[in-house]
All heavy atoms as an XYZ file, in Angstrom:
598
protein
N     175.418    117.550    -79.099
C     174.564    116.400    -79.293
C     173.263    116.776    -79.993
O     172.783    116.042    -80.824
C     174.282    115.776    -77.944
C     174.302    114.291    -77.997
C     174.237    113.706    -76.620
N     175.574    113.416    -76.138
C     176.071    112.210    -76.102
N     175.356    111.206    -76.472
N     177.279    112.005    -75.668
N     172.687    117.899    -79.643
C     171.461    118.335    -80.293
C     171.704    118.584    -81.781
O     170.824    118.325    -82.598
C     170.924    119.593    -79.624
C     170.514    119.364    -78.200
C     169.059    119.710    -77.979
O     168.456    120.328    -78.853
O     168.559    119.340    -76.919
N     172.908    119.096    -82.120
C     173.226    119.348    -83.517
C     173.194    118.054    -84.330
O     172.768    118.056    -85.481
C     174.600    119.995    -83.658
C     174.635    121.405    -83.093
O     173.563    122.002    -82.922
O     175.735    121.889    -82.814
N     173.660    116.957    -83.721
C     173.648    115.661    -84.406
C     172.225    115.267    -84.758
O     171.941    114.870    -85.885
C     174.297    114.583    -83.532
C     174.019    113.193    -84.047
C     174.723    112.688    -85.111
C     173.035    112.414    -83.465
C     174.459    111.411    -85.602
C     172.762    111.131    -83.940
C     173.482    110.643    -85.016
N     171.315    115.366    -83.803
C     169.926    114.947    -84.036
C     169.254    115.858    -85.057
O     168.435    115.413    -85.864
C     169.141    114.892    -82.730
C     169.652    113.800    -81.845
C     170.329    113.954    -80.662
C     169.596    112.392    -82.088
N     170.680    112.722    -80.163
C     170.242    111.744    -81.013
C     169.063    111.608    -83.098
C     170.354    110.369    -80.921
C     169.184    110.229    -83.009
C     169.823    109.623    -81.936
N     169.610    117.146    -85.026
C     169.063    118.083    -86.010
C     169.553    117.725    -87.415
O     168.780    117.714    -88.368
C     169.473    119.509    -85.644
C     168.835    120.557    -86.513
C     169.177    121.965    -86.049
O     169.581    122.155    -84.891
O     169.025    122.874    -86.880
N     170.843    117.418    -87.531
C     171.399    117.020    -88.824
C     170.745    115.733    -89.311
O     170.357    115.627    -90.479
C     172.921    116.837    -88.731
C     173.609    116.295    -89.983
C     173.388    117.211    -91.178
C     175.086    116.070    -89.719
N     170.611    114.748    -88.448
C     169.999    113.483    -88.841
C     168.554    113.700    -89.294
O     168.122    113.145    -90.304
C     170.057    112.474    -87.687
C     169.584    111.066    -88.017
C     170.393    110.465    -89.153
C     169.666    110.181    -86.785
N     167.818    114.539    -88.587
C     166.440    114.847    -88.981
C     166.419    115.502    -90.361
O     165.627    115.135    -91.226
C     165.787    115.769    -87.955
C     164.302    116.034    -88.261
C     163.744    117.215    -87.517
N     164.371    118.433    -88.023
C     164.935    119.357    -87.259
N     164.954    119.243    -85.957
N     165.486    120.423    -87.799
N     167.329    116.463    -90.580
C     167.391    117.141    -91.875
C     167.741    116.169    -92.997
O     167.200    116.260    -94.101
C     168.403    118.283    -91.838
C     167.945    119.444    -90.963
O     166.746    119.488    -90.602
O     168.789    120.292    -90.642
N     168.652    115.246    -92.727
C     169.023    114.245    -93.732
C     167.839    113.343    -94.065
O     167.585    113.042    -95.230
C     170.200    113.394    -93.248
C     171.542    114.107    -93.185
C     172.565    113.237    -92.488
C     172.013    114.488    -94.578
N     167.119    112.913    -93.049
C     165.955    112.052    -93.288
C     164.865    112.798    -94.057
O     164.137    112.193    -94.840
C     165.415    111.499    -91.985
C     166.333    110.460    -91.374
C     165.674    109.775    -90.185
N     166.594    108.863    -89.550
C     166.804    107.608    -89.938
N     166.149    107.119    -90.953
N     167.655    106.840    -89.290
N     164.778    114.110    -93.850
C     163.789    114.903    -94.584
C     164.120    115.000    -96.066
O     163.246    115.314    -96.871
C     163.666    116.304    -93.981
C     162.909    116.298    -92.680
O     162.133    115.396    -92.391
N     163.132    117.309    -91.865
N     165.376    114.734    -96.433
C     165.760    114.732    -97.845
C     165.210    113.508    -98.564
O     165.091    113.507    -99.782
C     167.282    114.760    -97.992
C     168.006    115.992    -97.460
C     169.506    115.792    -97.572
C     167.561    117.237    -98.197
N     164.908    112.460    -97.819
C     164.368    111.238    -98.400
C     162.877    111.417    -98.649
O     162.213    112.099    -97.877
C     164.593    110.053    -97.458
C     166.052    109.702    -97.172
C     166.118    108.638    -96.101
C     166.756    109.250    -98.426
N     162.247    110.835    -99.591
C     162.893    110.051   -100.628
C     163.451    110.962   -101.727
O     162.866    111.980   -102.045
C     161.766    109.191   -101.172
C     160.556    110.025   -100.976
C     160.813    110.843    -99.728
N     164.548    110.584   -102.232
C     165.164    111.298   -103.349
C     165.542    110.250   -104.394
O     165.581    109.062   -104.097
C     166.403    112.045   -102.877
N     165.817    110.708   -105.586
C     166.203    109.769   -106.624
C     167.614    109.275   -106.330
O     168.567    110.046   -106.347
C     166.148    110.438   -107.991
C     166.313    109.460   -109.116
C     166.052    110.101   -110.461
O     165.138    110.930   -110.552
O     166.782    109.763   -111.401
N     167.730    108.008   -106.032
C     169.012    107.435   -105.615
C     169.619    106.592   -106.732
O     168.917    106.107   -107.609
C     168.812    106.579   -104.371
N     170.937    106.430   -106.646
C     171.676    105.590   -107.577
C     172.257    104.415   -106.811
O     172.944    104.618   -105.806
C     172.826    106.389   -108.223
O     172.285    107.545   -108.856
C     173.575    105.560   -109.235
N     171.972    103.216   -107.280
C     172.528    102.022   -106.644
C     174.039    102.017   -106.846
O     174.524    102.124   -107.971
C     171.915    100.760   -107.245
C     172.440     99.435   -106.715
C     172.148     99.278   -105.229
C     171.849     98.279   -107.502
N     174.795    101.935   -105.754
C     176.259    101.931   -105.827
C     176.806    100.512   -105.857
O     177.653    100.193   -106.667
C     176.852    102.682   -104.635
C     176.512    104.150   -104.622
C     177.074    104.863   -105.833
O     178.278    104.883   -106.045
N     176.209    105.436   -106.635
N     176.321     99.697   -104.933
C     176.751     98.293   -104.912
C     175.859     97.505   -103.964
O     175.157     98.065   -103.133
C     178.210     98.158   -104.510
C     178.528     98.575   -103.081
C     180.014     98.374   -102.805
C     180.383     98.901   -101.439
N     181.789     98.698   -101.151
N     175.907     96.193   -104.121
C     175.165     95.318   -103.240
C     176.175     94.495   -102.444
O     177.128     93.966   -103.007
C     174.246     94.399   -104.046
C     173.308     93.623   -103.169
C     172.110     93.085   -103.921
O     171.917     93.429   -105.092
O     171.371     92.304   -103.300
N     175.963     94.437   -101.130
C     176.858     93.696   -100.256
C     176.057     92.618    -99.542
O     174.841     92.517    -99.712
C     177.503     94.614    -99.203
O     176.494     95.035    -98.278
C     178.167     95.822    -99.844
N     176.723     91.862    -98.707
C     176.025     90.836    -97.924
C     175.054     91.455    -96.917
O     174.147     90.796    -96.439
C     177.039     89.945    -97.207
C     177.891     90.696    -96.187
C     178.978     89.842    -95.585
O     178.688     89.120    -94.612
O     180.103     89.913    -96.113
N     175.254     92.736    -96.618
C     174.403     93.420    -95.641
C     173.202     94.111    -96.277
O     172.232     94.421    -95.608
C     175.220     94.448    -94.850
C     176.395     93.837    -94.164
C     177.668     94.044    -94.643
C     176.224     93.028    -93.049
C     178.763     93.469    -94.018
C     177.307     92.451    -92.422
C     178.583     92.670    -92.909
N     173.289     94.398    -97.565
C     172.198     95.072    -98.261
C     172.722     95.895    -99.420
O     173.887     95.807    -99.791
N     171.856     96.718    -99.977
C     172.220     97.566   -101.113
C     172.612     98.950   -100.624
O     171.951     99.520    -99.764
C     171.045     97.692   -102.065
C     170.701     96.393   -102.724
C     169.528     96.568   -103.643
N     169.282     95.315   -104.339
C     168.171     95.045   -104.980
N     167.206     95.927   -105.024
N     168.033     93.882   -105.582
N     173.687     99.499   -101.223
C     174.140    100.852   -100.883
C     173.769    101.790   -102.026
O     174.021    101.488   -103.183
C     175.642    100.882   -100.632
C     176.000    100.200    -99.336
C     177.414    100.472    -98.939
C     177.685     99.786    -97.610
N     179.047     99.931    -97.176
N     173.158    102.910   -101.643
C     172.701    103.909   -102.601
C     173.340    105.248   -102.289
O     173.647    105.544   -101.138
C     171.182    104.092   -102.496
C     170.380    102.890   -102.925
C     170.046    101.896   -102.015
C     169.944    102.763   -104.238
C     169.294    100.801   -102.407
C     169.191    101.673   -104.634
C     168.873    100.696   -103.714
O     168.131     99.620   -104.101
N     173.486    106.078   -103.328
C     173.925    107.451   -103.113
C     172.921    108.372   -103.783
O     172.261    107.995   -104.750
C     175.322    107.693   -103.673
O     175.296    107.756   -105.071
N     172.784    109.564   -103.223
C     171.993    110.582   -103.886
C     172.522    111.953   -103.517
O     173.148    112.153   -102.488
C     170.493    110.443   -103.592
C     170.079    110.818   -102.202
C     169.718    112.121   -101.901
C     170.023    109.870   -101.198
C     169.320    112.466   -100.619
C     169.632    110.206    -99.924
C     169.276    111.506    -99.633
N     172.275    112.889   -104.421
C     172.715    114.273   -104.234
C     171.529    115.112   -103.815
O     170.402    114.878   -104.253
C     173.316    114.808   -105.531
C     174.646    114.190   -105.828
C     175.222    114.724   -107.146
N     176.624    114.413   -107.267
C     177.112    113.234   -107.647
N     176.293    112.250   -107.924
N     178.404    113.043   -107.737
N     171.815    116.101   -102.976
C     170.756    116.985   -102.491
C     171.377    118.290   -102.010
O     172.597    118.410   -101.904
C     169.996    116.311   -101.353
N     170.521    119.247   -101.726
C     170.935    120.508   -101.122
C     170.521    120.442    -99.661
O     169.358    120.189    -99.347
C     170.243    121.712   -101.798
C     170.512    121.723   -103.302
C     170.675    123.008   -101.132
C     171.948    121.970   -103.685
N     171.476    120.646    -98.777
C     171.227    120.608    -97.336
C     171.352    122.024    -96.790
O     172.352    122.699    -97.035
C     172.239    119.676    -96.665
C     172.039    119.383    -95.199
C     170.713    118.673    -94.953
C     173.179    118.527    -94.679
N     170.328    122.462    -96.071
C     170.340    123.810    -95.493
C     170.698    123.710    -94.022
O     170.088    122.951    -93.269
C     168.974    124.466    -95.661
C     168.946    125.907    -95.247
C     167.610    126.541    -95.590
C     167.612    128.005    -95.207
N     166.328    128.629    -95.535
N     171.714    124.473    -93.605
C     172.190    124.448    -92.226
C     171.390    125.369    -91.322
O     170.600    126.195    -91.794
N     171.603    125.264    -90.013
C     170.890    126.110    -89.060
C     171.235    127.597    -89.217
O     170.478    128.455    -88.789
C     171.324    125.585    -87.695
C     172.505    124.728    -87.932
C     172.486    124.315    -89.370
N     172.364    127.884    -89.877
C     172.758    129.282    -90.117
C     172.112    129.844    -91.382
O     172.369    130.981    -91.757
C     174.280    129.398    -90.208
C     174.858    128.610    -91.359
O     174.134    127.956    -92.097
N     176.171    128.657    -91.497
N     171.293    129.023    -92.058
C     170.600    129.466    -93.262
C     171.358    129.244    -94.552
O     170.829    129.426    -95.633
N     172.619    128.824    -94.464
C     173.417    128.568    -95.657
C     173.107    127.172    -96.190
O     172.828    126.250    -95.439
C     174.900    128.698    -95.355
C     175.308    130.113    -95.009
C     176.793    130.228    -94.840
C     177.159    131.668    -94.533
N     178.607    131.846    -94.431
N     173.218    127.028    -97.510
C     172.956    125.745    -98.169
C     174.236    125.204    -98.769
O     175.108    125.967    -99.176
C     171.908    125.912    -99.264
O     170.685    126.326    -98.709
N     174.317    123.882    -98.849
C     175.477    123.220    -99.436
C     175.000    121.995   -100.211
O     174.056    121.317    -99.806
C     176.506    122.810    -98.352
C     177.765    122.223    -98.992
C     175.889    121.853    -97.364
C     178.905    121.991    -98.029
N     175.645    121.745   -101.342
C     175.369    120.533   -102.112
C     176.107    119.376   -101.457
O     177.291    119.497   -101.131
C     175.848    120.680   -103.553
O     175.150    121.698   -104.203
N     175.396    118.287   -101.263
C     176.002    117.123   -100.628
C     175.636    115.856   -101.390
O     174.659    115.823   -102.142
C     175.544    116.960    -99.153
C     175.995    118.130    -98.313
C     174.041    116.777    -99.070
N     176.454    114.839   -101.187
C     176.130    113.487   -101.651
C     176.060    112.639   -100.400
O     176.960    112.696    -99.554
C     177.198    112.956   -102.606
C     176.849    111.581   -103.150
C     177.708    111.213   -104.340
N     179.119    111.239   -104.041
C     179.873    110.143   -103.912
N     179.353    108.946   -104.037
N     181.151    110.253   -103.658
N     175.008    111.880   -100.249
C     174.874    111.017    -99.081
C     174.826    109.560    -99.535
O     174.392    109.253   -100.640
C     173.604    111.337    -98.269
O     172.461    111.195    -99.106
C     173.657    112.741    -97.704
N     175.313    108.699    -98.660
C     175.297    107.259    -98.913
C     174.390    106.620    -97.866
O     174.526    106.897    -96.666
C     176.716    106.647    -98.811
C     177.727    107.410    -99.691
C     176.683    105.156    -99.144
C     177.474    107.352   -101.162
N     173.491    105.780    -98.337
C     172.546    105.075    -97.476
C     172.605    103.590    -97.804
O     172.894    103.204    -98.931
C     171.126    105.575    -97.715
C     170.918    106.986    -97.319
C     171.282    108.094    -98.038
C     170.330    107.461    -96.121
N     170.942    109.235    -97.360
C     170.343    108.874    -96.179
C     169.774    106.844    -95.003
C     169.837    109.663    -95.167
C     169.260    107.638    -94.003
C     169.292    109.025    -94.079
N     172.302    102.776    -96.805
C     172.239    101.335    -97.014
C     170.831    100.853    -96.712
O     170.256    101.201    -95.685
C     173.229    100.624    -96.081
C     173.208     99.116    -96.246
C     174.199     98.459    -95.303
O     173.868     98.341    -94.108
O     175.283     98.100    -95.770
N     170.281    100.097    -97.641
C     168.987     99.455    -97.419
C     169.298     98.087    -96.836
O     169.512     97.117    -97.555
C     168.207     99.349    -98.722
C     166.798     98.830    -98.510
O     166.390     98.644    -97.345
O     166.105     98.603    -99.516
N     169.391     98.042    -95.517
C     169.798     96.850    -94.782
C     168.655     95.856    -94.728
O     167.526     96.215    -94.437
C     170.217     97.275    -93.368
C     170.810     96.152    -92.574
O     170.134     95.179    -92.276
N     172.068     96.289    -92.224
N     168.941     94.613    -94.994
C     167.901     93.575    -95.035
C     167.256     93.336    -93.674
O     166.134     92.867    -93.597
C     168.498     92.279    -95.549
C     168.935     92.382    -96.987
C     169.426     91.049    -97.522
N     169.875     91.217    -98.885
C     171.130     91.124    -99.263
N     172.072     90.853    -98.395
N     171.458     91.298   -100.520
N     167.950     93.693    -92.605
C     167.421     93.433    -91.257
C     166.830     94.688    -90.644
O     165.710     94.676    -90.140
C     168.535     92.874    -90.347
C     169.011     91.535    -90.895
C     168.045     92.740    -88.908
C     170.251     90.997    -90.243
N     167.571     95.805    -90.685
C     167.169     97.020    -89.972
C     166.532     98.095    -90.840
O     166.157     99.140    -90.336
C     168.388     97.631    -89.263
C     168.999     96.671    -88.264
O     168.239     95.963    -87.590
O     170.238     96.642    -88.164
N     166.443     97.900    -92.133
C     165.895     98.939    -93.018
C     166.963     99.949    -93.406
O     168.149     99.637    -93.456
N     166.552    101.191    -93.672
C     167.465    102.225    -94.157
C     168.404    102.702    -93.062
O     167.982    102.975    -91.953
C     166.684    103.411    -94.708
C     166.058    103.094    -96.023
C     164.775    102.681    -96.234
C     166.688    103.112    -97.294
N     164.577    102.455    -97.569
C     165.733    102.713    -98.241
C     167.962    103.434    -97.734
C     166.009    102.636    -99.609
C     168.245    103.353    -99.084
C     167.276    102.957   -100.000
N     169.680    102.809    -93.436
C     170.720    103.229    -92.494
C     171.596    104.282    -93.184
O     172.069    104.061    -94.298
C     171.556    102.011    -92.113
C     172.706    102.303    -91.201
C     173.458    101.005    -90.915
C     174.725    101.273    -90.147
N     175.493    100.046    -89.945
N     171.798    105.423    -92.519
C     172.671    106.469    -93.033
C     174.115    106.029    -92.875
O     174.521    105.596    -91.805
C     172.418    107.777    -92.266
C     173.386    108.864    -92.602
C     173.344    109.491    -93.827
C     174.340    109.257    -91.688
C     174.244    110.500    -94.146
C     175.238    110.262    -91.983
C     175.191    110.885    -93.220
N     174.923    106.156    -93.953
C     176.327    105.753    -93.913
C     177.248    106.966    -93.801
O     178.033    107.079    -92.878
C     176.711    104.912    -95.151
C     175.800    103.689    -95.287
C     178.175    104.514    -95.104
C     175.898    102.696    -94.154
N     177.175    107.890    -94.770
C     178.068    109.047    -94.734
C     177.526    110.197    -95.580
O     176.631    109.997    -96.402
C     179.493    108.679    -95.202
O     180.395    109.723    -94.872
C     179.543    108.408    -96.686
N     178.090    111.373    -95.363
C     177.759    112.575    -96.124
C     179.051    113.131    -96.695
O     180.054    113.238    -95.985
C     177.107    113.607    -95.199
C     176.748    114.938    -95.827
C     175.443    115.436    -95.244
C     177.835    115.962    -95.608
N     179.034    113.482    -97.974
C     180.216    114.008    -98.648
C     179.858    115.364    -99.245
O     178.981    115.441   -100.117
C     180.689    113.062    -99.769
C     180.924    111.661    -99.201
C     181.912    113.612   -100.470
C     180.910    110.566   -100.219
N     180.499    116.457    -98.776
C     180.235    117.765    -99.390
C     180.705    117.749   -100.848
O     181.763    117.213   -101.154
C     181.069    118.743    -98.574
C     181.470    118.001    -97.347
C     181.439    116.546    -97.680
N     179.916    118.332   -101.731
C     180.297    118.390   -103.137
C     181.233    119.583   -103.339
O     181.064    120.624   -102.710
C     179.053    118.560   -104.010
C     178.118    117.386   -103.913
C     178.538    116.206   -104.748
O     179.431    115.460   -104.280
O     178.002    116.024   -105.834
N     182.182    119.431   -104.222
C     183.109    120.525   -104.518
C     182.396    121.587   -105.336
O     181.612    121.281   -106.208
C     184.304    120.012   -105.306
C     185.170    119.123   -104.484
C     186.363    118.703   -105.287
N     187.170    117.823   -104.458
C     188.465    117.733   -104.562
N     189.110    118.423   -105.462
N     189.135    116.934   -103.769
N     182.725    122.820   -105.033
C     182.155    123.930   -105.788
C     182.977    124.171   -107.051
O     184.182    124.003   -107.038
C     182.153    125.200   -104.944
C     181.237    125.096   -103.770
C     181.184    126.394   -103.044
N     180.327    126.262   -101.890
C     180.095    127.225   -101.030
N     180.683    128.378   -101.201
N     179.300    127.032   -100.020
N     182.293    124.574   -108.092
C     183.006    124.916   -109.327
C     183.740    126.239   -109.136
O     183.220    127.158   -108.553
C     182.006    125.017   -110.481
N     184.981    126.325   -109.617
C     185.723    127.578   -109.458
C     185.456    128.522   -110.593
O     185.145    128.199   -111.655
C     187.211    127.369   -109.397
O     187.641    126.091   -109.220
């Protein structure tokens, strides 16, 4: 459980970042942005995150997608 809160804190620390509008829904606008996320083990990974700017509750984290590494 502590790992979840640590991850959420780290994700929020990535904001604000330059985001790309993905689509607008009845609930709000969905944005994606790419960033480097550093784990508690010191390793970094490129990720894409999706956020929703909800008209009622404000910013809401939707999902995190690890980026594929080039071979």
